[in-house]
VEXGUMAR-833882 format. One record per residue: residue in three letters; x, y, z of N, C-alpha, C in turn. Coordinates in Angstrom, 2 decimals, m for minus. Each point is the difference from the previous one (the first is absolute). Example, Ala and Ser with C-alpha at 12.3 -4.5 7.8 and 13.67 -1.06 7.14 Angstrom:
# VEXGUMAR-833882
+-----+---------+---------+---------+---------+---------+---------+---------+---------+---------+
|   r |    n.c1 |    n.c2 |    n.c3 |   ca.c1 |   ca.c2 |   ca.c3 |    c.c1 |    c.c2 |    c.c3 |
+-----+---------+---------+---------+---------+---------+---------+---------+---------+---------+
| ALA |   13.19 |   m5.69 |    7.80 |   m0.89 |    1.19 |    0.00 |    0.90 |    1.20 |    0.00 |
| SER |   m0.35 |    1.05 |   m0.72 |    0.82 |    1.19 |    0.06 |   m0.77 |    1.09 |    0.73 |
+-----+---------+---------+---------+---------+---------+---------+---------+---------+---------+
This chain:
# VEXGUMAR-833882
+-----+---------+---------+---------+---------+---------+---------+---------+---------+---------+
|   r |    n.c1 |    n.c2 |    n.c3 |   ca.c1 |   ca.c2 |   ca.c3 |    c.c1 |    c.c2 |    c.c3 |
+-----+---------+---------+---------+---------+---------+---------+---------+---------+---------+
| MET |    3.35 | m205.92 |    1.05 |   m0.97 |    0.55 |   m0.96 |   m1.35 |    0.22 |    0.67 |
| ARG |   m0.41 |   m0.97 |    0.80 |   m1.30 |    0.13 |    0.68 |    0.00 |    1.16 |    0.98 |
| LYS |    1.15 |    0.23 |    0.63 |    0.10 |    1.12 |    0.94 |   m0.21 |    1.32 |   m0.72 |
| LEU |    0.48 |    0.08 |   m1.23 |   m0.18 |    1.22 |   m0.78 |   m1.47 |    0.24 |   m0.29 |
| ILE |   m0.72 |   m1.07 |   m0.33 |   m1.43 |    0.10 |   m0.28 |   m0.75 |    0.46 |    1.25 |
| ILE |    0.33 |   m0.62 |    1.13 |   m0.63 |    0.38 |    1.27 |    0.31 |    1.46 |    0.31 |
| PHE |    1.22 |    0.40 |   m0.27 |    0.43 |    1.38 |    0.23 |   m0.86 |    0.97 |   m0.81 |
| VAL |   m0.22 |   m0.32 |   m1.25 |   m0.79 |    0.87 |   m0.88 |   m1.45 |    0.07 |    0.46 |
| VAL |   m0.58 |   m1.15 |    0.31 |   m1.40 |   m0.05 |    0.43 |   m0.19 |    0.76 |    1.30 |
| ASN |    0.89 |   m0.22 |    0.96 |   m0.11 |    0.68 |    1.28 |    0.11 |    1.50 |   m0.16 |
| CYS |    0.89 |    0.46 |   m0.85 |    0.18 |    1.44 |   m0.19 |   m1.22 |    0.61 |   m0.69 |
| GLN |   m0.69 |   m0.77 |   m0.80 |   m1.20 |    0.52 |   m0.65 |   m1.09 |    0.26 |    1.03 |
| PHE |   m0.02 |   m0.81 |    1.06 |   m1.01 |    0.16 |    1.04 |    0.50 |    0.85 |    1.16 |
| CYS |    1.30 |    0.43 |   m0.10 |    0.58 |    0.79 |    1.08 |   m0.44 |    1.46 |   m0.15 |
| SER |   m0.52 |    0.58 |    1.09 |   m0.49 |    1.38 |   m0.07 |    1.17 |    0.97 |   m0.19 |
| PHE |    1.17 |   m0.37 |    0.57 |    1.19 |    0.85 |   m0.17 |    1.04 |   m0.80 |   m0.78 |
| HIS |    0.03 |    0.23 |   m1.32 |    0.87 |   m0.80 |   m0.87 |    1.47 |    0.17 |    0.37 |
| VAL |    0.37 |    1.20 |    0.40 |    1.40 |    0.25 |    0.34 |    0.39 |   m0.84 |    1.21 |
| ASN |   m0.85 |   m0.01 |    1.02 |    0.28 |   m0.79 |    1.20 |    0.03 |   m1.48 |   m0.34 |
| CYS |   m0.87 |   m0.43 |   m0.86 |   m0.05 |   m1.40 |   m0.41 |    1.30 |   m0.39 |   m0.68 |
| LEU |    0.48 |    0.85 |   m0.90 |    1.25 |   m0.29 |   m0.72 |    1.17 |   m0.01 |    0.98 |
| ASN |   m0.01 |    0.89 |    0.97 |    1.08 |    0.06 |    0.99 |    0.04 |   m1.28 |    0.83 |
| VAL |   m1.16 |   m0.51 |    0.35 |   m0.07 |   m1.23 |    0.81 |    0.59 |   m1.17 |   m0.78 |
| TYR |   m0.35 |   m0.13 |   m1.27 |    0.47 |   m1.13 |   m0.80 |    1.44 |    0.20 |   m0.47 |
| ALA |    0.48 |    1.24 |    0.04 |    1.38 |    0.26 |   m0.40 |    0.96 |   m0.54 |    1.05 |
| HIS |   m0.44 |   m0.04 |    1.27 |    0.86 |   m0.48 |    1.09 |   m0.31 |   m1.46 |    0.32 |
+-----+---------+---------+---------+---------+---------+---------+---------+---------+---------+
C-alpha cells in the first residue's frame, strides 16, 4: 500500500508522467 502512495507522489512530481509510469510498471 505504501508503495502505491509513493508511486502516486513520485508521478505527480515527475516531469514525464508516461516515463514515470513505465518505470514503476517494471
